[in-house]
C-alpha positions as CSV (number, residue, x, y, z in Angstrom):
1,M,-14.4,-16.9,-84.0
2,L,-17.0,-15.3,-81.8
3,I,-15.5,-17.0,-78.7
4,H,-12.3,-15.1,-79.2
5,W,-14.2,-11.8,-79.5
6,I,-15.7,-12.4,-76.2
7,W,-12.3,-13.5,-74.8
8,L,-10.8,-10.2,-75.8
9,A,-13.8,-8.1,-74.7
10,T,-13.6,-9.7,-71.2
11,R,-9.9,-9.2,-70.6
12,P,-9.5,-7.5,-67.2
13,D,-7.0,-4.7,-66.6
14,M,-7.5,-3.3,-70.1
15,N,-9.6,-0.4,-71.2
16,E,-11.6,-0.4,-74.5
17,R,-8.9,1.7,-76.2
18,T,-6.2,-0.8,-75.5
19,K,-8.5,-3.6,-76.7
20,L,-8.9,-1.7,-79.9
21,A,-5.1,-1.3,-80.2
22,V,-4.9,-5.1,-79.9
23,L,-7.3,-5.4,-82.9
24,E,-5.1,-2.9,-84.8
25,R,-2.0,-5.0,-84.0
26,F,-3.5,-8.3,-84.9
27,S,-5.9,-9.1,-87.8
28,D,-8.6,-10.4,-85.4
29,P,-9.1,-11.5,-81.8
30,E,-8.3,-15.1,-82.8
31,D,-4.8,-14.1,-83.9
32,A,-4.4,-12.1,-80.7
33,F,-5.5,-15.2,-78.7
34,F,-2.7,-17.3,-80.3
35,A,0.0,-14.6,-80.1
36,D,2.8,-14.7,-77.5
37,S,4.0,-12.2,-74.9
38,D,6.5,-10.7,-77.2
39,A,3.8,-9.8,-79.7
40,Y,1.6,-8.3,-77.0
41,A,4.5,-6.0,-75.9
42,H,4.1,-4.2,-79.3
43,V,0.5,-3.2,-78.7
44,E,0.2,0.6,-78.3
45,G,-0.6,1.7,-74.7
46,I,-0.6,-1.8,-73.2
47,T,0.5,-2.2,-69.6
48,A,2.2,-5.2,-67.9
49,E,-1.2,-6.1,-66.5
50,G,-2.7,-6.0,-69.9
51,V,-0.1,-8.3,-71.3
52,K,-0.7,-10.7,-68.4
53,A,-4.5,-10.6,-69.1
54,L,-3.8,-11.5,-72.7
55,E,-1.6,-14.4,-71.6
56,D,-4.6,-15.9,-69.9
57,K,-5.8,-18.3,-72.6
58,S,-8.8,-19.7,-70.7
59,L,-12.0,-19.7,-72.7
60,Q,-14.1,-20.8,-69.8
61,I,-15.8,-17.4,-69.2
62,S,-16.3,-16.9,-73.0
63,R,-18.0,-20.3,-73.3
64,K,-20.2,-19.5,-70.3
65,I,-21.3,-16.2,-71.9
66,L,-22.0,-17.9,-75.2
67,A,-24.1,-20.6,-73.5
68,Q,-26.0,-18.0,-71.5
69,C,-26.7,-15.9,-74.7
70,A,-27.9,-19.0,-76.5
71,D,-30.2,-19.9,-73.6
72,K,-31.7,-16.5,-73.4
73,D,-31.8,-15.8,-77.2
74,I,-29.3,-12.9,-76.8
75,H,-27.6,-11.9,-80.0
76,I,-23.9,-10.8,-80.2
77,L,-22.6,-8.2,-82.4
78,T,-18.8,-7.5,-82.8
79,F,-17.0,-4.3,-83.6
80,R,-16.3,-5.5,-87.1
81,D,-19.8,-6.6,-88.0
82,A,-21.5,-4.6,-90.7
83,A,-24.5,-4.0,-88.4
84,Y,-22.4,-2.5,-85.6
85,P,-23.6,1.1,-85.2
86,G,-21.4,3.6,-87.0
87,R,-22.0,6.3,-84.4
88,L,-20.9,4.0,-81.6
89,K,-17.9,2.8,-83.6
90,N,-16.7,6.4,-83.8
91,I,-16.5,7.2,-80.1
92,A,-13.2,7.2,-78.4
93,D,-13.7,3.8,-76.6
94,P,-16.4,1.7,-78.3
95,P,-17.2,-1.7,-76.8
96,L,-15.8,-4.6,-78.8
97,V,-19.0,-6.6,-78.3
98,L,-22.6,-5.7,-78.1
99,Y,-25.4,-7.9,-76.7
100,Y,-29.0,-7.5,-77.6
101,Q,-32.4,-9.2,-77.8
102,G,-35.0,-8.8,-80.5
103,N,-34.4,-6.7,-83.6
104,L,-31.5,-4.3,-83.8
105,P,-32.8,-0.9,-84.7
106,D,-31.0,1.4,-87.1
107,F,-29.1,3.5,-84.6
108,D,-27.4,5.6,-87.2
109,D,-30.7,7.0,-88.6
110,Q,-32.5,7.8,-85.3
111,P,-31.8,10.6,-82.8
112,L,-30.2,9.1,-79.7
113,I,-29.5,10.1,-76.2
114,A,-27.1,8.2,-73.9
115,V,-26.4,8.5,-70.2
């Protein structure tokens, strides 16, 4: 579910590479959400702080983000969505979740510059 993507994306004390390692270890963020500490210990590169962050099962922040996005007509795109830009997916530490308004351009067919 989308709420679990946001939950994983907002875990503190974890960088994007570690969050991607969580996705590799579990089939999806929902499975990661329902896992236990022993399972988290097998995530490549995870720290004790990262395990503690995953042990926090509160969805309060995720619910708030979903509500704010709905109120402001902000769309959410996850790392595994077909529309997720391939160029972005192939960087070393891509974000798990993208937020956007309006139409999503075809990033893979246009020249891009990022700062």
